C-alpha positions in Angstrom: 51.1 -38.7 -47.3 49.2 -39.7 -50.6 47.0 -42.1 -48.3 46.0 -39.3 -45.8 42.1 -38.4 -45.5 43.4 -34.8 -44.8 46.7 -33.2 -45.4 47.2 -29.5 -43.7 49.3 -27.4 -45.7 50.8 -24.4 -43.8 50.9 -21.9 -47.0 50.1 -21.9 -50.6 53.5 -22.9 -51.3 53.2 -26.1 -48.9 50.1 -26.7 -50.8 51.6 -26.6 -54.1 54.4 -29.0 -52.7 51.8 -31.6 -51.6 50.0 -31.6 -55.2 53.7 -32.1 -56.7 53.9 -35.2 -54.4 50.8 -36.5 -55.7 48.7 -35.8 -53.0 44.5 -35.6 -54.3 43.4 -31.9 -54.3 40.5 -32.9 -52.0 42.4 -34.1 -49.5 44.3 -30.8 -49.2 43.7 -28.0 -46.7 45.0 -24.8 -46.0 45.7 -23.5 -42.4 48.1 -20.6 -41.8 49.8 -21.3 -38.2 48.5 -19.5 -35.3 50.2 -16.8 -33.4 50.0 -15.4 -29.8 48.2 -12.3 -30.2 48.4 -10.0 -27.3 45.7 -7.6 -26.6 48.3 -5.0 -25.5 51.7 -4.5 -26.6 54.8 -3.2 -24.2 54.6 0.4 -23.2 56.9 3.1 -24.5 58.5 3.1 -21.0 59.6 -0.5 -21.5 60.9 0.2 -24.8 63.0 3.3 -23.8 64.3 1.2 -21.0 65.3 -1.6 -23.4 66.9 1.0 -25.8 68.7 2.5 -22.7 70.2 -0.6 -21.6 71.2 -2.4 -24.9 72.9 1.1 -26.0 70.2 1.6 -28.9 69.0 5.0 -27.7 68.4 7.1 -30.9 69.3 4.3 -33.5 66.8 3.0 -36.0 66.6 -0.8 -35.4 66.5 -3.2 -38.1 65.6 -6.7 -36.6 66.2 -10.2 -37.5 64.7 -12.9 -35.3 65.7 -17.0 -35.7 67.9 -19.4 -36.4 71.1 -18.1 -38.5 71.0 -20.2 -41.3 72.1 -19.9 -44.8 68.6 -19.8 -46.0 67.9 -16.7 -43.9 70.3 -14.6 -45.9 71.9 -12.4 -43.3 75.5 -12.7 -44.8 74.2 -11.5 -48.0 71.8 -8.8 -46.5 74.9 -7.2 -45.0 76.7 -7.2 -47.9 74.2 -6.2 -50.5 71.5 -4.2 -48.6 72.5 -3.0 -45.3 75.2 -0.5 -46.8 72.6 1.3 -48.9 70.2 1.6 -45.8 73.1 3.1 -43.5 73.7 5.4 -46.3 70.3 6.9 -46.4 69.9 6.2 -42.6 73.3 6.4 -40.8 71.7 5.7 -37.3 70.5 2.1 -38.6 71.1 -0.8 -36.4 71.0 -4.4 -37.4 69.8 -6.3 -34.3 70.3 -9.9 -34.7 68.1 -12.2 -32.3 69.2 -16.1 -32.5 72.0 -18.2 -33.0 73.5 -20.8 -35.8 71.2 -24.0 -35.9 72.9 -27.1 -34.5 70.7 -29.7 -34.8 68.4 -28.8 -37.7 68.1 -31.4 -40.7 70.3 -30.1 -43.7 70.3 -26.8 -42.5 73.7 -24.7 -43.1 74.5 -22.1 -40.5 75.7 -18.6 -41.1 77.0 -18.2 -37.7 77.6 -14.8 -35.7 81.3 -14.6 -36.7 80.5 -15.1 -40.5 78.1 -12.3 -40.4 80.6 -9.9 -38.8 82.8 -10.6 -41.3 80.7 -9.6 -44.0 79.5 -6.7 -42.1 83.3 -5.9 -41.7 84.2 -6.1 -45.5 80.8 -4.1 -46.5 82.2 -1.5 -43.9 79.0 -1.7 -41.8 80.5 -3.7 -38.8 79.3 -1.2 -36.5 76.0 -0.9 -37.9 75.5 -4.7 -36.4 74.8 -5.9 -33.0 74.2 -9.6 -31.4 71.9 -10.5 -29.0 71.9 -14.1 -28.9 69.1 -16.3 -28.2 66.3 -14.7 -26.1 63.6 -17.1 -24.5 61.9 -14.6 -22.4 58.5 -13.8 -24.0 58.3 -10.4 -22.3 61.6 -9.4 -23.4 61.1 -10.7 -27.0 57.6 -8.5 -26.7 59.7 -5.6 -26.1 62.5 -6.0 -28.9 59.8 -6.5 -31.4 58.1 -3.4 -30.0 61.1 -1.2 -30.0 62.2 -2.2 -33.5 61.4 -0.1 -36.7 61.8 -2.7 -39.3 61.7 -6.5 -39.4 64.2 -7.9 -42.1 63.6 -11.2 -43.4 65.8 -11.4 -46.7 65.3 -15.3 -47.1 67.0 -16.9 -50.2 65.7 -19.4 -52.8 67.8 -22.4 -51.9 67.3 -26.0 -53.9 65.7 -28.7 -51.2 65.6 -25.9 -48.3 62.2 -23.8 -49.1 60.8 -21.6 -46.5 57.5 -22.9 -45.6 55.7 -20.0 -44.1 57.6 -17.2 -42.3 56.1 -17.1 -38.9 58.4 -14.7 -37.5 56.8 -12.4 -39.7 53.6 -12.9 -38.3 54.8 -12.6 -34.8 56.5 -9.0 -35.8 53.3 -8.1 -37.2 51.4 -8.9 -34.0 53.2 -6.0 -32.3 52.7 -3.8 -35.1 56.1 -4.4 -36.7 56.3 -4.3 -40.3 58.4 -6.9 -42.5 60.5 -6.4 -45.5 61.0 -9.6 -47.1 61.9 -11.5 -50.4 58.6 -12.8 -52.0 59.8 -16.7 -51.6 58.0 -19.9 -50.8 55.5 -19.3 -48.2 56.6 -15.6 -47.2 53.8 -14.5 -49.6 51.3 -15.7 -46.8 53.0 -14.7 -44.0 53.5 -10.8 -45.2 50.8 -9.1 -46.9 52.3 -6.5 -49.1 51.4 -2.8 -48.2 49.5 -3.9 -45.2 52.1 -5.8 -42.8 55.1 -4.8 -44.8 56.7 -5.2 -48.1 57.4 -7.9 -50.7 60.3 -7.8 -52.9 61.1 -9.8 -55.7 64.0 -12.7 -54.6 67.5 -11.5 -54.7 66.7 -7.6 -55.9 68.8 -6.6 -52.8 68.5 -2.9 -54.3 64.7 -2.8 -53.9 64.9 -4.5 -50.4 67.2 -1.6 -49.1 64.7 0.9 -51.1 61.7 -0.9 -49.2 63.7 -0.7 -45.4 64.4 3.0 -46.0 61.1 3.9 -47.1 59.7 2.1 -43.9 62.2 3.9 -41.8 60.9 7.2 -43.1 57.2 6.4 -42.6 56.0 3.3 -40.9 53.4 4.7 -38.1 50.2 3.8 -40.3 51.4 0.5 -41.3 52.2 -0.4 -37.8 48.1 -0.2 -37.3 47.5 -2.1 -40.5 50.3 -5.2 -39.5 48.5 -5.7 -36.1 45.2 -6.0 -37.9 46.7 -8.2 -40.2 48.2 -10.5 -37.5 44.7 -11.0 -35.9 43.7 -12.9 -38.7 46.2 -15.8 -37.3 45.3 -15.5 -33.6 45.0 -19.1 -32.0 41.1 -18.8 -31.9 40.9 -18.3 -35.7 43.7 -20.9 -36.3 41.3 -23.6 -34.2 38.1 -22.7 -36.2 40.2 -23.5 -39.5 41.4 -26.8 -38.4 38.3 -28.0 -37.5 36.8 -26.8 -40.5 39.4 -28.5 -42.4 39.0 -31.8 -40.7 34.8 -31.8 -41.2 35.2 -30.7 -44.9 37.6 -34.0 -45.2 35.1 -36.4 -43.6 32.4 -35.0 -45.9 34.7 -35.3 -48.8 35.2 -39.1 -47.9 
């Protein structure tokens, strides 16, 4: 990598890691990943139909999307944050979309049974629901739209950093705000006060507080979250990649 003319990092944290590896500053370019930014979002009728089918009518939905790895921290979230959220908002349900990783390098799993056990021990088992892997884009879009808050309690683990946090931008593209620990590249994927809230890593009390605040009033931030996500649309991504490559040629 040190011999490359251009190294594109997906976040400021990744760029810092590139510098630590000895890659020269002039070769490093920062380009955040692109997202499918829909001009329209699922209708209220679609949202209500999904809620009815999933038995989530009248519930406040906390959404988690992605592989259930140890880094994603759902066991710790249901143990240390979910009980406080449920106490303030009894109708809250953590809806989990995804499954444990099977082929990922070095990624340790937190399978559904482990998360259920943690929820049971914390007295919130009835507030957790699993949907498994969802591959249909329209169904996933509807899930994003019907949720109230996307939770991203990523942990800081040695040798297993969070490079960006693409799911937070995907959530924002549907107007869904994220509460996340500010670790790795997550600070680039979530803009505090605009597309969600960032919390000091490991502070579950503050995490629960920020989620509860968004559950109480999240209308305005849905608009600003969509605006934030538009910065990551594929046309913008393409322009930034071209600029990075052109600049690298000039530097050479």
